[in-house]
All heavy atoms as an XYZ file, in Angstrom:
948
protein
N     -23.470     20.947     41.659
C     -23.608     21.112     40.228
C     -25.087     21.378     39.938
O     -25.947     20.651     40.385
C     -23.130     19.826     39.535
C     -23.133     19.922     38.054
S     -22.650     18.416     37.142
C     -21.060     18.014     37.726
N     -25.395     22.422     39.144
C     -26.792     22.712     38.856
C     -27.296     21.862     37.691
O     -26.527     21.175     37.032
C     -27.004     24.214     38.623
C     -26.297     24.712     37.378
O     -26.181     23.978     36.410
N     -25.836     25.945     37.393
N     -28.595     21.951     37.421
C     -29.210     21.102     36.382
C     -28.637     21.383     34.994
O     -28.423     20.477     34.213
C     -30.719     21.319     36.358
C     -31.444     20.642     37.452
C     -32.902     20.861     37.263
N     -33.497     19.566     37.027
C     -34.770     19.365     36.842
N     -35.599     20.390     36.817
N     -35.240     18.162     36.665
N     -28.406     22.649     34.665
C     -27.890     23.010     33.348
C     -26.491     22.435     33.159
O     -26.175     21.833     32.124
C     -27.900     24.550     33.155
C     -27.216     24.933     31.857
C     -29.322     25.078     33.205
N     -25.630     22.583     34.147
C     -24.268     22.049     34.063
C     -24.301     20.534     33.967
O     -23.574     19.937     33.177
C     -23.444     22.481     35.289
O     -23.495     23.895     35.408
C     -22.009     22.030     35.165
N     -25.159     19.915     34.757
C     -25.287     18.457     34.738
C     -25.758     17.974     33.373
O     -25.240     17.010     32.828
C     -26.251     18.007     35.831
O     -26.388     16.612     35.804
N     -26.763     18.652     32.801
C     -27.281     18.278     31.484
C     -26.204     18.468     30.421
O     -25.994     17.606     29.570
C     -28.515     19.117     31.145
C     -29.142     18.865     29.780
C     -29.589     17.403     29.669
C     -30.311     19.807     29.555
N     -25.484     19.595     30.468
C     -24.414     19.854     29.499
C     -23.333     18.789     29.597
O     -22.840     18.292     28.582
C     -23.822     21.244     29.721
N     -22.968     18.402     30.805
C     -21.956     17.357     30.989
C     -22.436     16.041     30.416
O     -21.690     15.323     29.748
C     -21.624     17.185     32.466
O     -21.001     18.338     32.960
N     -23.691     15.699     30.658
C     -24.255     14.447     30.148
C     -24.283     14.449     28.630
O     -23.948     13.457     27.990
C     -25.670     14.226     30.686
O     -25.632     14.063     32.078
N     -24.688     15.573     28.027
C     -24.732     15.658     26.565
C     -23.331     15.582     25.979
O     -23.113     14.934     24.968
C     -25.421     16.950     26.129
C     -26.934     17.002     26.317
C     -27.453     18.393     25.977
C     -27.620     15.946     25.484
N     -22.384     16.239     26.618
C     -20.995     16.171     26.144
C     -20.474     14.756     26.172
O     -19.831     14.295     25.231
N     -20.754     14.027     27.232
C     -20.332     12.638     27.333
C     -21.001     11.801     26.265
O     -20.356     10.965     25.630
C     -20.651     12.086     28.725
C     -20.236     10.648     28.989
C     -18.731     10.492     28.794
C     -20.634     10.220     30.374
N     -22.280     12.037     26.000
C     -23.004     11.282     24.977
C     -22.382     11.531     23.603
O     -22.245     10.615     22.801
C     -24.480     11.667     24.975
N     -21.996     12.782     23.323
C     -21.364     13.095     22.042
C     -20.023     12.380     21.926
O     -19.679     11.827     20.895
C     -21.204     14.623     21.872
C     -20.325     14.956     20.686
C     -22.571     15.282     21.731
N     -19.244     12.359     22.990
C     -17.952     11.682     22.968
C     -18.094     10.178     22.795
O     -17.250      9.538     22.170
C     -17.167     11.970     24.252
C     -16.612     13.373     24.388
C     -15.981     13.549     25.763
C     -15.620     13.679     23.292
N     -19.134      9.594     23.339
C     -19.332      8.149     23.227
C     -19.800      7.737     21.847
O     -19.609      6.609     21.441
C     -20.328      7.665     24.290
C     -19.846      7.763     25.728
C     -20.955      7.369     26.682
C     -18.624      6.894     25.943
N     -20.433      8.646     21.101
C     -20.882      8.335     19.754
C     -19.907      8.944     18.770
O     -19.943     10.125     18.478
C     -22.282      8.873     19.479
C     -22.711      8.613     18.057
C     -23.064      7.344     17.651
C     -22.718      9.633     17.130
C     -23.420      7.095     16.349
C     -23.083      9.394     15.814
C     -23.434      8.131     15.424
N     -18.990      8.134     18.284
C     -18.027      8.587     17.293
C     -18.343      7.852     16.001
O     -18.244      6.626     15.947
C     -16.576      8.288     17.727
C     -16.279      9.028     19.032
C     -15.601      8.694     16.634
C     -14.932      8.678     19.626
N     -18.766      8.572     14.952
C     -19.077      7.908     13.691
C     -17.879      7.117     13.180
O     -16.730      7.503     13.419
C     -19.406      9.076     12.747
C     -19.714     10.226     13.630
C     -18.929     10.006     14.898
N     -18.112      6.023     12.448
C     -17.019      5.187     11.953
C     -15.960      5.949     11.174
O     -14.789      5.671     11.304
C     -17.730      4.167     11.060
C     -19.128      4.114     11.583
C     -19.417      5.488     12.118
N     -16.346      6.930     10.369
C     -15.359      7.671      9.577
C     -14.374      8.405     10.475
O     -13.212      8.547     10.146
C     -16.057      8.656      8.653
N     -14.827      8.865     11.640
C     -13.937      9.572     12.542
C     -13.007      8.613     13.273
O     -11.979      9.012     13.792
C     -14.748     10.389     13.543
C     -15.477     11.546     12.904
S     -16.468     12.437     14.092
C     -15.188     13.258     15.023
N     -13.361      7.347     13.339
C     -12.570      6.368     14.047
C     -11.532      5.701     13.141
O     -10.822      4.819     13.573
C     -13.486      5.311     14.660
N     -11.454      6.131     11.889
C     -10.543      5.514     10.932
C      -9.084      5.797     11.276
O      -8.757      6.841     11.838
C     -10.847      6.021      9.525
N      -8.220      4.862     10.915
C      -6.780      5.058     11.059
C      -6.300      5.915      9.894
O      -6.857      5.867      8.802
C      -6.052      3.712     11.005
C      -6.371      2.844     12.206
O      -6.653      3.391     13.278
O      -6.334      1.609     12.060
N      -5.259      6.669     10.116
C      -4.661      7.481      9.056
C      -3.224      6.985      8.885
O      -2.368      7.301      9.700
C      -4.700      8.989      9.403
C      -4.068      9.808      8.297
C      -6.130      9.432      9.655
N      -2.964      6.203      7.825
C      -1.651      5.589      7.659
C      -0.592      6.494      7.060
O       0.562      6.111      6.950
C      -1.953      4.431      6.706
C      -3.076      4.947      5.868
C      -3.912      5.770      6.813
N      -0.981      7.695      6.634
C      -0.040      8.598      5.977
C      -0.358     10.031      6.382
O      -1.442     10.330      6.855
C      -0.150      8.438      4.460
N       0.633     10.876      6.158
C       0.446     12.297      6.430
C       1.073     13.088      5.296
O       1.868     12.559      4.508
C       1.076     12.675      7.769
C       2.574     12.418      7.838
C       3.131     12.654      9.228
C       4.615     12.313      9.261
N       5.172     12.467     10.594
N       0.706     14.333      5.214
C       1.239     15.202      4.179
C       2.558     15.798      4.648
O       2.692     16.209      5.797
C       0.219     16.299      3.892
C       0.491     17.068      2.655
C      -0.679     17.974      2.335
C      -0.388     18.749      1.071
N      -1.482     19.611      0.696
N       3.537     15.813      3.763
C       4.818     16.461      4.019
C       5.118     17.298      2.779
O       5.474     16.756      1.731
C       5.923     15.426      4.250
O       7.169     16.079      4.419
N       4.912     18.587      2.891
C       5.000     19.428      1.699
C       3.842     19.075      0.789
O       2.690     19.099      1.209
N       4.150     18.651     -0.431
C       3.090     18.299     -1.377
C       2.952     16.788     -1.593
O       2.259     16.356     -2.510
C       3.339     18.985     -2.724
C       4.623     18.524     -3.408
O       5.524     18.013     -2.706
O       4.727     18.684     -4.633
N       3.631     15.981     -0.753
C       3.564     14.525     -0.942
C       3.056     13.830      0.325
O       3.022     14.422      1.395
C       4.937     13.939     -1.340
C       5.941     14.060     -0.187
C       5.463     14.594     -2.616
C       7.210     13.271     -0.393
N       2.694     12.555      0.170
C       2.301     11.740      1.310
C       3.480     10.907      1.776
O       4.245     10.372      0.959
C       1.147     10.805      0.941
C      -0.211     11.450      0.719
C      -1.258     10.383      0.412
C      -0.643     12.276      1.910
N       3.615     10.794      3.088
C       4.665      9.993      3.709
C       4.040      9.125      4.790
O       2.932      9.414      5.268
C       5.785     10.883      4.313
C       6.472     11.712      3.229
C       5.237     11.793      5.409
N       4.739      8.071      5.190
C       4.239      7.243      6.288
C       4.555      7.938      7.618
O       5.097      9.038      7.641
C       4.796      5.819      6.212
C       6.270      5.716      6.538
O       6.954      6.709      6.809
N       6.788      4.508      6.514
N       4.227      7.273      8.712
C       4.425      7.873     10.041
C       5.887      8.210     10.320
O       6.189      9.121     11.070
C       3.891      6.938     11.116
C       2.381      6.813     11.095
C       1.864      5.813     12.100
O       2.672      5.152     12.784
O       0.644      5.678     12.207
N       6.814      7.467      9.709
C       8.242      7.703      9.904
C       8.790      8.765      8.953
O       9.989      9.061      8.973
C       9.019      6.399      9.730
N       7.929      9.330      8.097
C       8.366     10.357      7.163
C       8.914      9.829      5.855
O       9.465     10.591      5.060
N       8.758      8.511      5.621
C       9.258      7.915      4.378
C       8.251      8.132      3.246
O       7.043      7.982      3.434
C       9.540      6.423      4.567
C      10.563      6.128      5.661
S      12.176      6.914      5.423
C      12.805      5.956      4.059
N       8.759      8.463      2.072
C       7.946      8.763      0.900
C       7.118      7.561      0.474
O       7.605      6.430      0.470
C       8.870      9.208     -0.257
O       9.640     10.335      0.189
C       8.082      9.589     -1.491
N       5.871      7.825      0.079
C       4.970      6.773     -0.403
C       4.811      6.873     -1.912
O       4.817      7.969     -2.480
C       3.613      6.883      0.290
C       3.657      6.609      1.793
C       2.309      6.929      2.431
C       4.052      5.162      2.057
N       4.646      5.704     -2.528
C       4.566      5.604     -3.984
C       3.363      4.774     -4.424
O       2.865      3.938     -3.667
C       5.833      4.911     -4.528
C       7.109      5.629     -4.209
C       7.803      5.357     -3.028
C       7.632      6.584     -5.066
C       8.987      6.024     -2.722
C       8.826      7.254     -4.765
C       9.491      6.967     -3.596
O      10.659      7.617     -3.296
N       2.958      4.994     -5.690
C       1.981      4.121     -6.342
C       2.640      3.529     -7.581
O       3.649      4.044     -8.085
C       0.710      4.886     -6.756
O       1.068      5.979     -7.595
C      -0.069      5.363     -5.535
N       2.050      2.442     -8.081
C       2.573      1.672     -9.209
C       1.538      1.716    -10.325
O       0.378      1.341    -10.123
C       2.813      0.239     -8.734
C       3.446     -0.688     -9.712
C       4.435     -0.276    -10.587
C       3.080     -2.028     -9.724
C       5.040     -1.166    -11.463
C       3.675     -2.926    -10.593
C       4.655     -2.492    -11.462
N       1.942      2.180    -11.506
C       1.008      2.337    -12.621
C       0.339      1.035    -13.050
O      -0.751      1.066    -13.615
C       1.710      2.955    -13.837
C       1.952      4.446    -13.690
O       1.424      5.059    -12.724
O       2.683      5.008    -14.539
N       0.959     -0.105    -12.791
C       0.359     -1.377    -13.210
C      -0.775     -1.822    -12.283
O      -1.540     -2.715    -12.637
C       1.415     -2.464    -13.330
C       2.366     -2.228    -14.498
C       3.296     -3.396    -14.710
C       4.191     -3.153    -15.918
N       5.041     -4.330    -16.208
N      -0.876     -1.218    -11.087
C      -2.009     -1.488    -10.206
C      -3.226     -0.752    -10.758
O      -3.127      0.416    -11.142
C      -1.742     -0.981     -8.778
C      -0.739     -1.824     -8.022
O      -0.611     -3.035     -8.297
O      -0.080     -1.264     -7.119
N      -4.351     -1.427    -10.785
C      -5.587     -0.803    -11.267
C      -6.328     -0.217    -10.070
O      -6.698     -0.950     -9.143
C      -6.461     -1.825    -12.012
C      -5.700     -2.346    -13.227
C      -7.797     -1.207    -12.411
C      -6.348     -3.529    -13.909
N      -6.518      1.097    -10.094
C      -7.195      1.789     -8.991
C      -8.576      1.200     -8.757
O      -9.323      0.959     -9.700
C      -7.301      3.279     -9.286
N      -8.871      0.920     -7.497
C     -10.171      0.408     -7.127
C     -10.362     -1.082     -7.310
O     -11.411     -1.624     -6.983
N      -9.338     -1.773     -7.812
C      -9.459     -3.220     -8.053
C      -9.319     -4.030     -6.768
O      -9.690     -5.201     -6.725
C      -8.407     -3.692     -9.061
O      -7.106     -3.642     -8.479
N      -8.746     -3.404     -5.732
C      -8.518     -4.127     -4.483
C      -7.361     -5.098     -4.570
O      -7.185     -5.958     -3.719
N      -6.522     -4.964     -5.605
C      -5.396     -5.871     -5.817
C      -4.098     -5.101     -6.009
O      -4.087     -3.988     -6.500
C      -5.620     -6.728     -7.075
C      -6.848     -7.609     -7.060
C      -6.757     -8.720     -6.072
C      -6.062     -9.914     -6.654
N      -5.793    -10.943     -5.678
N      -3.004     -5.761     -5.636
C      -1.666     -5.265     -5.929
C      -1.034     -6.260     -6.895
O      -1.126     -7.465     -6.686
C      -0.825     -5.209     -4.652
O       0.544     -5.065     -4.978
N      -0.392     -5.751     -7.935
C       0.310     -6.648     -8.856
C       1.803     -6.696     -8.554
O       2.553     -7.361     -9.261
C       0.048     -6.292    -10.339
C      -1.421     -6.433    -10.672
C       0.555     -4.906    -10.677
N       2.230     -6.009     -7.505
C       3.635     -6.016     -7.091
C       3.806     -7.058     -5.985
O       3.488     -6.803     -4.822
C       4.049     -4.626     -6.611
S       5.768     -4.527     -6.061
N       4.293     -8.222     -6.357
C       4.477     -9.336     -5.427
C       5.882     -9.909     -5.590
O       6.600     -9.538     -6.503
C       3.423    -10.417     -5.702
C       2.023     -9.918     -5.439
O       1.652     -9.685     -4.301
N       1.240     -9.710     -6.498
N       6.281    -10.804     -4.711
C       7.583    -11.471     -4.812
C       8.738    -10.497     -4.777
O       8.846     -9.663     -3.869
N       9.629    -10.585     -5.776
C      10.803     -9.712     -5.840
C      10.413     -8.241     -5.926
O      11.095     -7.374     -5.381
C      11.685    -10.089     -7.042
C      12.388    -11.416     -6.897
C      13.412    -11.393     -5.762
O      13.902    -10.353     -5.349
N      13.724    -12.568     -5.246
N       9.327     -7.972     -6.615
C       8.843     -6.586     -6.713
C       8.565     -6.036     -5.318
O       8.981     -4.924     -4.987
C       7.587     -6.532     -7.579
S       6.854     -4.871     -7.702
N       7.872     -6.808     -4.488
C       7.512     -6.350     -3.139
C       8.731     -6.243     -2.228
O       8.691     -5.516     -1.241
C       6.463     -7.273     -2.531
N       9.815     -6.960     -2.556
C      11.044     -6.828     -1.774
C      11.682     -5.458     -2.030
O      12.208     -4.823     -1.115
C      12.019     -7.943     -2.117
N      11.621     -4.987     -3.268
C      12.171     -3.687     -3.640
C      11.202     -2.548     -3.322
O      11.611     -1.440     -2.993
C      12.516     -3.670     -5.129
C      13.274     -2.471     -5.660
C      14.577     -2.250     -4.912
C      13.552     -2.647     -7.143
N       9.908     -2.850     -3.409
C       8.843     -1.872     -3.162
C       7.938     -2.421     -2.062
O       6.858     -2.944     -2.324
C       8.040     -1.627     -4.440
C       8.864     -1.048     -5.542
C       9.536     -1.728     -6.507
C       9.128      0.330     -5.764
N      10.190     -0.849     -7.328
C       9.959      0.420     -6.895
C       8.735      1.496     -5.114
C      10.412      1.645     -7.389
C       9.183      2.714     -5.616
C      10.010      2.787     -6.745
N       8.370     -2.336     -0.804
C       7.570     -2.897      0.289
C       6.186     -2.248      0.384
O       6.064     -1.027      0.361
C       8.389     -2.576      1.545
C       9.774     -2.302      1.045
C       9.616     -1.730     -0.331
N       5.147     -3.077      0.467
C       3.797     -2.539      0.630
C       3.677     -1.807      1.965
O       4.322     -2.193      2.939
C       2.910     -3.790      0.644
C       3.755     -4.881      0.091
C       5.173     -4.526      0.381
N       2.866     -0.762      1.998
C       2.579     -0.074      3.253
C       1.586     -0.952      3.999
O       0.404     -1.003      3.667
C       2.007      1.327      3.010
C       1.715      2.143      4.266
C       2.996      2.366      5.094
C       1.073      3.463      3.911
N       2.098     -1.678      4.993
C       1.317     -2.689      5.698
C       0.220     -2.072      6.563
O       0.432     -1.067      7.225
C       2.238     -3.539      6.564
N      -0.933     -2.717      6.531
C      -2.061     -2.349      7.393
C      -2.216     -3.452      8.425
O      -2.138     -4.636      8.090
C      -3.337     -2.198      6.571
N      -2.437     -3.075      9.668
C      -2.616     -4.077     10.715
C      -3.962     -4.779     10.531
O      -4.843     -4.294      9.819
C      -2.551     -3.419     12.097
O      -3.646     -2.541     12.259
N      -4.106     -5.908     11.186
C      -5.349     -6.684     11.090
C      -6.551     -5.888     11.566
O      -7.663     -6.098     11.092
C      -5.220     -7.979     11.895
N      -6.320     -4.938     12.484
C      -7.432     -4.147     12.994
C      -7.441     -2.720     12.441
O      -8.159     -1.866     12.940
C      -7.438     -4.132     14.521
C      -6.161     -3.538     15.104
O      -5.199     -3.304     14.359
O      -6.128     -3.306     16.325
N      -6.653     -2.481     11.382
C      -6.615     -1.152     10.764
C      -7.975     -0.789     10.188
O      -8.584     -1.578      9.474
N      -8.455      0.391     10.511
C      -9.768      0.853     10.067
C      -9.597      1.913      8.985
O      -9.019      2.963      9.225
C     -10.556      1.414     11.248
C     -10.893      0.374     12.289
C     -11.521      1.016     13.522
C     -11.792      0.040     14.613
N     -10.603     -0.593     15.172
N     -10.112      1.618      7.813
C      -9.988      2.524      6.678
C     -11.070      3.594      6.708
O     -12.129      3.402      7.293
C     -10.081      1.733      5.380
N     -10.776      4.707      6.077
C     -11.716      5.807      5.906
C     -11.211      6.699      4.792
O     -10.005      6.893      4.660
N     -12.118      7.200      3.974
C     -11.734      8.006      2.812
C     -10.662      9.022      3.143
O     -10.749      9.672      4.173
C     -12.950      8.742      2.256
C     -13.642      7.988      1.140
O     -13.064      7.027      0.637
O     -14.754      8.390      0.781
N      -9.653      9.156      2.300
C      -9.420      8.511      1.012
C      -8.622      7.204      1.115
O      -8.174      6.666      0.107
C      -8.624      9.558      0.245
C      -7.788     10.210      1.312
C      -8.676     10.233      2.550
N      -8.452      6.680      2.333
C      -7.671      5.456      2.520
C      -8.565      4.231      2.567
O      -9.686      4.281      3.070
C      -6.846      5.547      3.811
C      -5.819      6.639      3.781
C      -6.065      7.850      4.400
C      -4.619      6.460      3.110
C      -5.132      8.876      4.358
C      -3.677      7.484      3.059
C      -3.937      8.689      3.683
N      -8.045      3.129      2.037
C      -8.732      1.841      2.095
C      -7.680      0.770      2.349
O      -6.476      1.049      2.332
C      -9.498      1.568      0.798
O      -8.624      1.609     -0.318
N      -8.128     -0.431      2.605
C      -7.228     -1.552      2.841
C      -7.533     -2.630      1.814
O      -8.696     -2.960      1.579
C      -7.397     -2.116      4.271
C      -6.537     -3.359      4.469
C      -7.052     -1.054      5.305
N      -6.490     -3.156      1.185
C      -6.648     -4.277      0.264
C      -5.979     -5.499      0.883
O      -5.155     -5.376      1.792
C      -6.041     -3.976     -1.127
C      -4.509     -3.822     -1.044
C      -6.678     -2.741     -1.742
C      -3.816     -3.874     -2.379
N      -6.336     -6.667      0.389
C      -5.699     -7.907      0.828
C      -4.820     -8.391     -0.316
O      -5.292     -8.599     -1.434
C      -6.750     -8.974      1.219
C      -6.057    -10.265      1.619
C      -7.632     -8.459      2.350
N      -3.544     -8.555     -0.017
C      -2.562     -8.965     -1.017
C      -2.679    -10.465     -1.314
O      -3.340    -11.199     -0.579
C      -1.154     -8.626     -0.521
C      -0.957     -7.120     -0.318
C       0.412     -6.767      0.196
N       1.479     -7.398     -0.558
C       1.875     -6.997     -1.771
N       1.306     -5.973     -2.354
N       2.855     -7.638     -2.384
N      -2.028    -10.920     -2.370
C      -2.059    -12.336     -2.753
C      -1.604    -13.251     -1.627
O      -2.088    -14.370     -1.504
C      -1.189    -12.581     -3.992
C      -1.796    -11.999     -5.259
O      -2.965    -11.530     -5.215
O      -1.109    -11.994     -6.296
N      -0.672    -12.765     -0.785
C      -0.169    -13.594      0.322
C      -1.036    -13.482      1.576
O      -0.706    -14.039      2.618
C       1.285    -13.248      0.638
C       1.476    -11.811      1.136
O       0.469    -11.073      1.297
O       2.626    -11.425      1.367
N      -2.144    -12.742      1.496
C      -3.054    -12.577      2.632
C      -2.751    -11.381      3.518
O      -3.536    -11.045      4.395
N      -1.607    -10.744      3.307
C      -1.253     -9.555      4.093
C      -2.162     -8.392      3.681
O      -2.667     -8.350      2.553
C       0.212     -9.183      3.869
N      -2.347     -7.467      4.604
C      -3.176     -6.293      4.340
C      -2.280     -5.104      3.990
O      -1.223     -4.925      4.577
C      -4.047     -5.989      5.561
C      -5.076     -7.098      5.807
C      -5.752     -7.018      7.159
N      -6.125     -5.710      7.615
C      -7.344     -5.157      7.499
N      -8.312     -5.847      6.952
N      -7.588     -3.947      7.952
N      -2.736     -4.310      3.033
C      -1.960     -3.177      2.530
C      -2.865     -1.958      2.416
O      -4.015     -2.054      1.979
C      -1.379     -3.523      1.154
C      -0.586     -2.415      0.508
C       0.001     -2.835     -0.833
O      -0.207     -3.949     -1.308
N       0.736     -1.940     -1.455
N      -2.317     -0.791      2.786
C      -3.056      0.453      2.653
C      -3.098      0.891      1.193
O      -2.137      0.680      0.435
C      -2.416      1.557      3.479
C      -2.677      1.427      4.941
C      -1.788      1.034      5.896
C      -3.902      1.671      5.627
N      -2.389      1.028      7.129
C      -3.690      1.412      6.993
C      -5.173      2.093      5.219
C      -4.691      1.565      7.949
C      -6.172      2.239      6.166
C      -5.928      1.978      7.509
N      -4.189      1.522      0.811
C      -4.341      2.115     -0.517
C      -4.828      3.553     -0.330
O      -5.485      3.867      0.667
C      -5.332      1.320     -1.354
N      -4.495      4.397     -1.283
C      -4.922      5.800     -1.273
C      -5.704      6.049     -2.548
O      -5.196      5.807     -3.644
C      -3.692      6.716     -1.209
C      -4.015      8.183     -1.231
C      -4.510      8.820     -0.103
C      -3.823      8.933     -2.382
C      -4.799     10.174     -0.112
C      -4.102     10.291     -2.405
C      -4.594     10.908     -1.268
O      -4.883     12.246     -1.287
N      -6.941      6.490     -2.391
C      -7.831      6.687     -3.538
C      -7.868      5.430     -4.407
O      -7.843      5.504     -5.639
C      -7.440      7.929     -4.331
C      -7.614      9.205     -3.520
C      -7.272     10.473     -4.281
O      -6.629     10.402     -5.357
O      -7.632     11.552     -3.773
N      -7.895      4.270     -3.760
C      -8.006      2.994     -4.458
C      -6.714      2.431     -5.019
O      -6.701      1.356     -5.600
N      -5.595      3.128     -4.826
C      -4.299      2.678     -5.363
C      -3.413      2.204     -4.226
O      -3.155      2.953     -3.284
C      -3.609      3.825     -6.096
C      -4.554      4.422     -7.124
C      -4.056      4.728     -8.435
N      -3.043      3.884     -8.934
C      -2.202      4.277     -9.868
N      -2.271      5.485    -10.346
N      -1.296      3.458    -10.328
N      -2.920      0.963     -4.296
C      -2.038      0.452     -3.242
C      -0.825      1.358     -3.029
O      -0.295      1.947     -3.974
C      -1.610     -0.914     -3.784
C      -2.724     -1.318     -4.697
C      -3.172     -0.029     -5.340
N      -0.399      1.468     -1.763
C       0.728      2.318     -1.387
C       1.964      1.482     -1.082
O       1.861      0.404     -0.481
C       0.371      3.143     -0.151
C      -0.700      4.205     -0.349
C      -1.098      4.810      0.985
C      -0.203      5.293     -1.297
N       3.116      2.004     -1.482
C       4.394      1.319     -1.307
C       5.463      2.276     -0.800
O       5.388      3.481     -1.023
C       4.893      0.766     -2.656
C       3.934     -0.135     -3.355
C       2.969      0.376     -4.215
C       3.985     -1.513     -3.167
C       2.077     -0.454     -4.862
C       3.103     -2.353     -3.815
C       2.146     -1.816     -4.663
O       1.259     -2.649     -5.300
N       6.483      1.696     -0.198
C       7.722      2.390      0.126
C       8.737      1.962     -0.933
O       8.469      1.052     -1.721
C       8.193      1.985      1.522
C       7.204      2.334      2.637
C       7.484      1.513      3.879
C       7.268      3.819      2.927
N       9.907      2.569     -0.943
C      10.972      2.159     -1.862
C      12.181      1.790     -1.022
O      12.647      2.588     -0.207
C      11.298      3.299     -2.833
C      12.306      2.967     -3.893
C      12.266      1.768     -4.600
C      13.315      3.864     -4.206
C      13.180      1.486     -5.595
C      14.243      3.598     -5.204
C      14.170      2.398     -5.892
O      15.091      2.122     -6.879
N      12.697      0.586     -1.210
C      13.795      0.077     -0.385
C      15.048      0.955     -0.462
O      15.806      1.029      0.503
C      14.124     -1.363     -0.772
N      15.270      1.637     -1.574
C      16.460      2.472     -1.728
C      16.351      3.799     -0.962
O      17.366      4.453     -0.725
C      16.736      2.746     -3.204
N      15.144      4.199     -0.587
C      14.975      5.387      0.259
C      15.394      4.990      1.671
O      14.762      4.149      2.294
C      13.516      5.864      0.270
C      13.085      6.540     -1.019
O      13.950      6.880     -1.849
O      11.863      6.726     -1.181
N      16.466      5.579      2.165
C      16.989      5.211      3.476
C      16.664      6.215      4.576
O      16.698      5.870      5.749
C      18.516      5.033      3.399
C      18.928      3.905      2.469
C      18.438      2.560      2.965
O      18.720      2.176      4.101
N      17.699      1.843      2.138
N      16.350      7.459      4.179
C      16.072      8.505      5.162
C      14.751      9.187      4.818
O      14.375      9.258      3.636
C      17.180      9.562      5.147
C      18.551      9.044      5.554
C      19.569     10.157      5.556
C      19.845     10.584      4.127
N      20.945     11.487      3.935
N      14.065      9.699      5.848
C      12.839     10.445      5.583
C      13.098     11.559      4.566
O      14.142     12.204      4.589
C      12.472     11.031      6.948
C      13.065     10.070      7.930
C      14.360      9.620      7.293
N      12.151     11.723      3.664
C      12.247     12.775      2.661
C      12.909     12.354      1.359
O      12.787     13.061      0.359
N      13.631     11.225      1.357
C      14.236     10.785      0.095
C      13.138     10.385     -0.882
O      12.097      9.868     -0.486
C      15.197      9.610      0.326
C      16.463     10.034      1.021
C      17.504      8.934      1.110
O      17.151      7.739      1.066
O      18.680      9.288      1.230
N      13.424     10.623     -2.165
C      12.435     10.370     -3.226
C      13.073      9.629     -4.394
O      12.769      9.901     -5.552
C      11.855     11.683     -3.724
C      11.200     12.519     -2.651
C      10.747     13.845     -3.197
N      10.078     14.629     -2.172
C       9.315     15.667     -2.441
N       9.128     16.069     -3.676
N       8.733     16.328     -1.457
N      13.953      8.704     -4.101
C      14.695      8.002     -5.146
C      13.812      7.159     -6.060
O      14.211      6.823     -7.166
C      15.772      7.110     -4.519
C      16.840      7.883     -3.789
C      17.819      6.963     -3.107
C      18.833      7.742     -2.301
N      19.699      6.852     -1.521
N      12.616      6.810     -5.609
C      11.745      5.951     -6.400
C      10.847      6.673     -7.383
O      10.161      6.033     -8.179
N      10.854      8.007     -7.353
C       9.946      8.738     -8.232
C      10.307      8.531     -9.697
O      11.443      8.750    -10.116
C       9.963     10.227     -7.897
C       8.798     10.972     -8.531
O       7.752     10.335     -8.811
O       8.915     12.196     -8.733
N       9.342      8.101    -10.473
C       9.444      7.864    -11.917
C      10.370      6.718    -12.306
O      10.805      6.649    -13.462
C       9.817      9.152    -12.667
C       8.704     10.157    -12.590
O       7.531      9.822    -12.753
N       9.050     11.405    -12.308
N      10.662      5.796    -11.388
C      11.450      4.616    -11.755
C      10.688      3.855    -12.838
O       9.493      3.563    -12.688
C      11.726      3.716    -10.528
C      12.277      2.365    -10.941
C      12.676      4.408     -9.562
N      11.365      3.594    -13.932
C      10.799      2.901    -15.096
C       9.528      3.578    -15.618
O       8.738      2.968    -16.333
C      10.494      1.432    -14.774
C      11.684      0.591    -14.303
C      11.214     -0.791    -13.884
C      12.740      0.504    -15.389
N       9.337      4.832    -15.262
C       8.120      5.575    -15.609
C       6.851      4.857    -15.140
O       5.784      5.023    -15.720
C       8.047      5.858    -17.113
C       9.075      6.882    -17.538
O       9.355      7.826    -16.814
N       9.661      6.670    -18.702
N       6.977      4.039    -14.072
C       5.843      3.273    -13.544
C       5.555      3.577    -12.075
O       4.463      3.296    -11.588
C       6.095      1.769    -13.689
C       6.172      1.223    -15.104
C       6.623     -0.234    -15.073
C       4.823      1.352    -15.788
N       6.544      4.083    -11.374
C       6.420      4.345     -9.940
C       6.389      5.848     -9.711
O       7.226      6.574    -10.250
C       7.590      3.715     -9.171
C       7.572      2.236     -9.239
C       8.195      1.438    -10.159
C       6.855      1.366     -8.375
N       7.923      0.125     -9.902
C       7.097      0.040     -8.792
C       6.038      1.568     -7.270
C       6.552     -1.056     -8.173
C       5.501      0.460     -6.612
C       5.762     -0.830     -7.062
N       5.441      6.296     -8.863
C       5.276      7.742     -8.692
C       5.010      8.098     -7.236
O       4.318      7.364     -6.518
C       4.118      8.252     -9.556
C       4.274      7.868    -10.986
N       5.165      8.486    -11.829
C       3.677      6.899    -11.715
C       5.097      7.932    -13.029
N       4.202      6.954    -12.975
N       5.562      9.221     -6.834
C       5.284      9.789     -5.521
C       3.790     10.090     -5.445
O       3.175     10.518     -6.418
C       6.093     11.096     -5.334
C       7.566     10.787     -5.193
C       5.577     11.880     -4.131
C       8.448     12.025     -5.184
N       3.219      9.879     -4.269
C       1.812     10.207     -4.065
C       1.724     11.670     -3.673
O       2.248     12.073     -2.631
C       1.171      9.319     -2.965
C      -0.295      9.670     -2.792
C       1.348      7.855     -3.307
N       1.086     12.448     -4.520
C       0.911     13.878     -4.239
C      -0.508     14.116     -3.786
O      -1.447     13.527     -4.310
C       1.238     14.713     -5.477
C       2.706     14.600     -5.855
C       3.095     15.586     -6.884
C       4.598     15.460     -7.120
N       5.110     16.495     -7.955
N      -0.623     14.956     -2.783
C      -1.946     15.259     -2.229
C      -2.336     16.671     -2.551
O      -1.603     17.577     -2.474
C      -1.923     15.032     -0.699
C      -3.275     15.252     -0.094
O      -4.263     14.794     -0.666
O      -3.334     15.888      0.970
């Protein structure tokens, strides 16, 4: 191996070893058409009563049984536009642009959107 190849290999390795925190973030959702879905393809929703950027969810108890929070693991790493909030019960939940994310229990298959505009408070997340 010549000096140029050796230097290029060393620099490439150095670049790979330095990954900025934003690049190391987890991505809890993906785009499907014009909406966001979880890894399983289930539609994600926001709740109008949640205040964006507050770091809180107001959907707890029976509400959370019908609208399960999109759970974040203890080691989940957030990065714009995703963040992690801590729920009243201590569980971690993903948020998008500061708004907590939820699934809808009545959606049984990927792509279903039965929760859109329920009570004019629940909405599909559009990207």
